[in-house]
C-alpha positions as CSV (number, residue, x, y, z in Angstrom):
1,M,-26.9,157.4,75.2
2,W,-26.0,160.1,77.6
3,S,-27.8,160.7,80.7
4,L,-28.8,164.2,81.8
5,R,-26.2,164.0,84.6
6,A,-23.5,163.0,82.3
7,M,-24.3,165.8,79.9
8,L,-24.4,168.4,82.8
9,T,-21.1,167.1,84.1
10,E,-19.4,167.3,80.7
11,A,-20.9,170.8,80.1
12,R,-19.6,172.1,83.4
13,R,-16.1,170.6,82.7
14,C,-16.2,172.4,79.3
15,W,-17.2,175.7,80.9
16,F,-14.8,175.7,83.9
17,A,-11.9,173.6,82.5
18,P,-10.0,176.5,80.6
19,G,-9.8,178.7,83.7
20,T,-8.8,175.8,85.9
21,E,-6.2,174.8,83.4
22,R,-4.8,178.3,83.0
23,R,-4.4,178.8,86.7
24,F,-2.7,175.5,87.1
25,A,-0.3,176.3,84.2
26,R,0.4,179.8,85.5
27,R,1.2,178.6,89.1
28,A,3.2,175.6,88.0
29,S,5.2,177.8,85.6
30,A,5.9,180.4,88.4
31,E,7.1,177.5,90.7
32,L,9.3,176.2,88.0
33,L,10.8,179.6,87.3
34,E,11.6,180.0,91.0
35,L,13.3,176.7,91.0
36,Y,15.2,177.7,87.9
37,E,16.5,180.8,89.8
38,Q,17.3,178.9,92.9
39,K,19.4,176.4,90.9
40,R,21.2,179.1,88.8
41,R,22.2,180.8,92.1
42,Q,23.3,177.6,93.8
43,H,25.2,176.2,90.8
44,P,26.1,179.1,88.5
45,G,28.2,177.0,86.1
46,M,25.4,174.6,85.4
47,S,23.2,175.2,82.4
48,G,21.2,173.6,79.6
49,R,20.1,170.1,79.9
50,A,21.9,169.5,83.1
51,L,20.1,172.5,84.8
52,Y,16.8,171.4,83.4
53,Q,17.3,167.9,84.6
54,A,18.1,169.1,88.1
55,I,15.0,171.3,88.2
56,V,12.7,168.5,86.9
57,A,14.2,166.0,89.4
58,Q,13.7,168.4,92.3
59,R,10.2,169.1,91.1
60,L,9.2,165.3,90.8
61,G,10.6,164.5,94.3
62,P,10.2,160.7,94.7
63,Q,9.7,160.2,91.0
64,A,13.0,162.1,90.2
65,V,14.4,159.1,88.3
66,R,11.9,160.1,85.5
67,A,13.6,163.5,84.9
68,N,15.8,162.4,82.2
69,E,12.9,160.7,80.4
70,L,10.9,163.8,80.6
71,I,13.7,166.0,79.5
72,R,14.1,163.6,76.5
73,R,10.4,163.8,75.7
74,A,10.4,167.6,75.8
75,E,13.4,167.6,73.6
76,E,11.6,165.3,71.1
77,S,8.4,167.4,71.3
78,F,9.9,170.8,70.9
79,T,13.2,170.7,69.1
80,D,12.7,168.9,65.8
81,W,9.5,170.3,64.4
82,P,8.7,172.7,62.7
83,V,12.4,173.6,62.6
84,E,15.4,172.2,64.4
85,R,16.4,174.2,67.4
86,A,18.1,174.1,70.9
87,L,16.1,172.9,73.9
88,K,14.9,175.7,76.1
89,F,13.7,175.8,79.6
90,R,10.3,177.1,78.4
91,H,9.9,173.9,76.3
92,V,10.7,171.7,79.4
93,V,8.1,173.7,81.5
94,Q,5.5,173.4,78.9
95,Y,6.0,169.7,78.7
96,L,6.1,169.3,82.5
97,V,3.1,171.4,83.1
98,F,0.9,169.2,80.6
99,Y,2.4,166.1,82.1
100,E,1.6,167.0,85.6
101,Y,-1.9,168.3,84.8
102,T,-2.9,165.2,83.0
103,L,-1.4,163.1,86.0
104,L,-3.8,164.9,88.4
105,D,-6.8,163.0,86.7
106,P,-6.0,159.9,84.7
107,A,-9.2,160.3,82.8
108,R,-8.0,163.4,81.2
109,R,-6.9,163.0,77.6
110,G,-5.7,166.5,77.1
111,T,-6.5,170.0,77.8
112,M,-8.8,172.5,76.4
113,T,-6.4,175.5,76.8
114,N,-3.3,176.2,74.9
115,M,-1.0,175.9,78.0
116,G,1.9,176.9,76.0
117,G,0.6,180.4,75.7
118,V,0.2,180.6,79.5
119,V,3.7,179.1,80.1
120,A,5.1,181.7,77.6
121,Q,3.6,184.6,79.7
122,V,5.5,183.3,82.8
123,I,8.8,181.9,81.5
124,P,11.0,184.2,79.6
125,D,12.2,183.0,76.2
126,D,15.9,183.4,77.1
127,C,15.9,181.0,80.1
């Protein structure tokens, strides 16, 4: 049985979470796009998976060793279904934004917002 406090806390979370999630996704996407542009300037010959891995490693800092795993997971999540396609930076950003957001609070089981839509507003499809 839910207490009144628990119900109010859940109601507040449901009311405010989408705005918080959208702001987080927008800010993280913009930061990752900036990293993308920096890496492209620093290493003009680098592209694709190698570029994405370098960006994710820089973003993760001390957890940089997980970059390859996160790229692999993004690839598994976005390139096989519903049709087979090449991995794009937007896919990596969408996966990483969700990953980081859920890490902020281990109790989170997901999001209430389509973060992919927010990411798509910031990250060009041709990256």
